[in-house]
N, C-alpha and C positions, 0 to 999 in steps of 0.2 A: 351254725355247728359244725364242727369237722367231720370228715369221713372216716368211717372204722370199718375194718374185715371183719365180718361176722356172717355166720350161717344160722340156720334156724333148724329147730327139732321139736319134739312133741313127746308128752309122757303121759301115763295114768299109773294109779298104784297097782302094784302085782296081783293085789287081793280084790280090786274093783276094776276089771277089764271096761273099756270104752272103744267105740266106735267113732273116730274122728271123721265127720262129714265133710266139714270146711275150716279151715283155718286160715287167717291172714293177718300180718304184720302190715300195717297202714303207715304212710310217712309221706314227706313231701316228693318223694321221687315215685310214689303210686303205692300200689300193693305187692308184697313178696309173699307167695302161699306157703304155708306149712304142708309137708307132706301128708296128704288128707287121703279119704276112702281107705283106711286101713284100722286094725285093731291094735289097739295099745294096752299092753299091761306089763311095762318094762320097769316100772317103778319109780316111784314120784322122786322129781329132780333130776331123773337119768335120761341121758341122750338115747334116741332111738333113730330112725332113719334121718337123714340130712337132705335138704333140697340145695343143690349146687346151681342155682340159679340167679341173674343178674350181674351186676359188676361187682368184683371182690370188695371194693370198699363202697359203703353204703352211708347215707345220712341215718340219725337216729331215728327209730319209729317213733310214731306220736299215740298209735292206738293199735290194740290186738282184737281181731274178731274171731269168733268161734261158733261151731254148731256140732253137737256130738250126741251119742245116745251112750246111756249109762245102762250097762247089762245088769249090774247088781240092784237096781231099783226099777228097770224096764221103763225108762223115762228117757226123753229127748230134753236137751238143755240148749240155750242160744245166747249169745250177747255181745256187745261192743265194749271194750274198757279203755278209757283213756289211760295212756302210761305217763308216770312220772318223767318225762322227757329231759329234762334240764340235769335231774339226779341220774339217769341212766346215761346221759351224753357223758356226764363228767366220771363215771365208774368205767366206761369204756375208754375214755381218754386215759385215765390214772393206769389199768391193769392192775395185776397183783404180783406179790413177789415170790418166784420159787421157793419154795421150803427148803432150807439149808444153803442158801446162797442167796446173793444180791442181785441175780438176774430177774429183770421184769418180763413176765408173761402178760399177754395180751388177753382179756376177755374176748374169746373167738367164737362163741356159741351163746345164742339166745334158745332158752328152752321153755316152751308153755306146756302147763300141765292142767290137765281137766280130771275132777273126781266127782262123786256122789255128793248130792246135796246143791249141786252146782258151784262146787269149789273150784276156781282158778288161780293158777299162780305163774308168775314168769322169774326165770333165774337167768343169771349169766353163767359161763362154765369156761374154766380154763384148764385143758386137761383134766386131772381127776378133781379139781377144784370148783365148787358150786357155791352161788351166793344168792339168796332170794333178793327178788327187786320188788314185787308187789304181790298182792292177791286181791280177788275180787269174789263177787257171787252171781253166777248167773241164773237166768229166769229159766223156769220151765216151759217148753212149748211143745205144740202139737205139730209133727214132720211127718209125711210119708215114709211109710216103712220100708218101702223101697229105696229109700236114701241109704238104708242099711244092707239089705237084702233082696234084690229083685228077681225071687225065684219061687213061684207061687207053689212048687212043690213041697217046699219046707215052710212050716208054718213059724210064725214069730215067735211062738212060746216053745218049739222044738228048737230054734235057733238060740235063743237066749240059754236053754237048759244046757245044751251043749256047749256053749261057749263058757258058762260058768265050771262046768264040770271039767273041762281042759285047763282051767285056771288053778284046778287042784287046792280050792280054798275051803276049809271047813265052812258049814252053814253059820257058824256061830260068828266067824270072822267076817263074814259076807254081810251079815246084818250089823255088826259093828262099823264096817268100811262104809256102809250105806247111810251112815248119820252124818249130817253136816256139823254137828258138834264135834265129831272125830277130826274132821277137816280142821275146825277152828283151835282145837286145843292143841293140834300138833304144829301150828305156826304161830302160839303164843309164845312170847319169849320171856325167860327167867335170869335172874343174876346168879349164874353158877360157871365155873371154871373147873377143868379138869387137872387133877396132881395125881401124877404116878410116881411111885417110889418103892424101894424094897432094900434091906441090908446090904451092902457091898455092890449095890445096883447101879448102873449107868444108863438112864434111859436115852435113847437117842431118836425114837420117834414115837409122835402121838397123833393120830388122825382121828378125828370126830366125825361121825354122819348123824345127823340131826333129824327127825321126823318130819321137819319140815323141808327136806330134800337138800338141806345144804351139807357140804362137806369141806371142812378145812384142816389145816395142819396146825397144831397147837405148839407153843414153845416147850423146847425139851430141856434136860439136863438133871443133873442129880437134884430131887426134890426131898424136903423134909415131909413127914406125916402132915396131914391136913389138922388144923386148929382152928377153933373160932377167932383166934387173932388174926390167922392168915386168911381165912374166909371173910374178912371186913373189907377187904380191897380188890373186888372182882374185876376182871379184864373188861367185862361187857356182858350185853345179855344174849343169851341164846334160846334157841327153841330146845324141846326136850330131846336128850340123848337117845340114839336109836343103836349105834354100835361105836365100838372104837376099836382100833388098830394098833398095837403097841410093838416097839423093838427096843431091846436092851440088851448090853454086856454085863455077863454077872463077874463076880470076883475071881471065877476060874478062867476068865476070858472067853467063856462060851457067849455066842450070840443067840439070842432066842426071841421069838416073837409071839403074840396072842392075837385072837380075835376074840372080842366079847361083845355079845347082843343081847340087849336088854330087853325086857318083857314090858310091854308099852303101859299096861295097866298099873304094875308095880312103879314105874319111873314116874307116872302121873301122879300116883299116891305120894310118890317120896318127894317131890318138888312141891307139892301143896302141904305136906306136913312139915320140911324142912323150911319151906319158905315163908310160912306165916300166912294168917288170915290175907294181908293186903299182898301178898307174893314179893316182897320188897326185901327180905332178908338173904344176904349173900349167902351163898354156898357153894360147896366143892364136890365135885364128881371124883373121891378118894380111890384110885386105883392102887392096891396093894399087891406087889409081887412078894408070892410066900417064899420062904427059903430054900434055895434049891431051884428056884425060878420053875417049878412044876405046875403052878397055879397062880391064878390072880384073883384076888377078891375085891368086889366093888361096893360101895356105901355113898350115901348122899348124907354130906355133914354141914351142919351150920350151928350158930350159938343154941340154935333150939334143942340140938341133940344131933343123933345120927341114927339112919336106917340102912342095914345092910341089905344089898339087891340079892336076895337069894335065888332068884329065878334066873339070874344071869347064865348065858350059855356062854362056856370058857372053851377055847380051844388054843393050848401053846403047843408050839413047833420051834425046832433048831432052824437057824438061818446059816446059810452057807456064808463062808468068809468072804 
């Protein structure tokens, strides 16, 4: 295998804080530690602190070892997971293409994530773009509480309660986040693609963030409204959409942008309904820029029908020239 330049980072869902006790990427050159003994709640698939240790160019790792405490469940997890080394090596060698140009970007970061239920994931990242490599499930274990906090003046219950309160997460969201089913459904892929359009509008940017932590730039251009015929040839499988960033130029020459955040339960139900019982019906995430560019409406469409995503949070703003 060739040598590649990459660093390591870690993450946990923003609504489910975790304390990383130990983390290592294992490979032919030995163990490379992740930044450990730290609280994680930076967001699923997002970089946090990076360890700049060892040589810049390194061999592709072969395994991931982790141990952590999940505050949402008051539980410890640990495990060692074999990496898809050949596929990861090919991915690091290939890199990705910078959106809007033909310039190659190297995947220069490996991000390990831990979540409730023992969910574990690994991503590669290049600037703002993130791609899932693999997922696993760790086992619940018993570890000394002093691995998290070695202070007898503060009880375990008090520290857990304070940490969850600082995450500013509603109790219902914490209960949902603490389900392994939540982690699994966030990584399940569906045959959908985005379609952004509007009368007299030229779309110049579509950036997708999915619930599995992936971030990608989608092809752009003036697009026709979604239809069952157009939806019959999807570009590929994606995890459920979490948010979309749009940019466009209107017929008045004004450049505008929009941030759309999707309600997780509504999106999951929409994918289930539009994708059919077997989940194979091609779908489009139809993003319609309203006349005047003051708002954007989102819907999931397929040959089975359409579901308007009414709980979507939309913020439209002007872009500087």
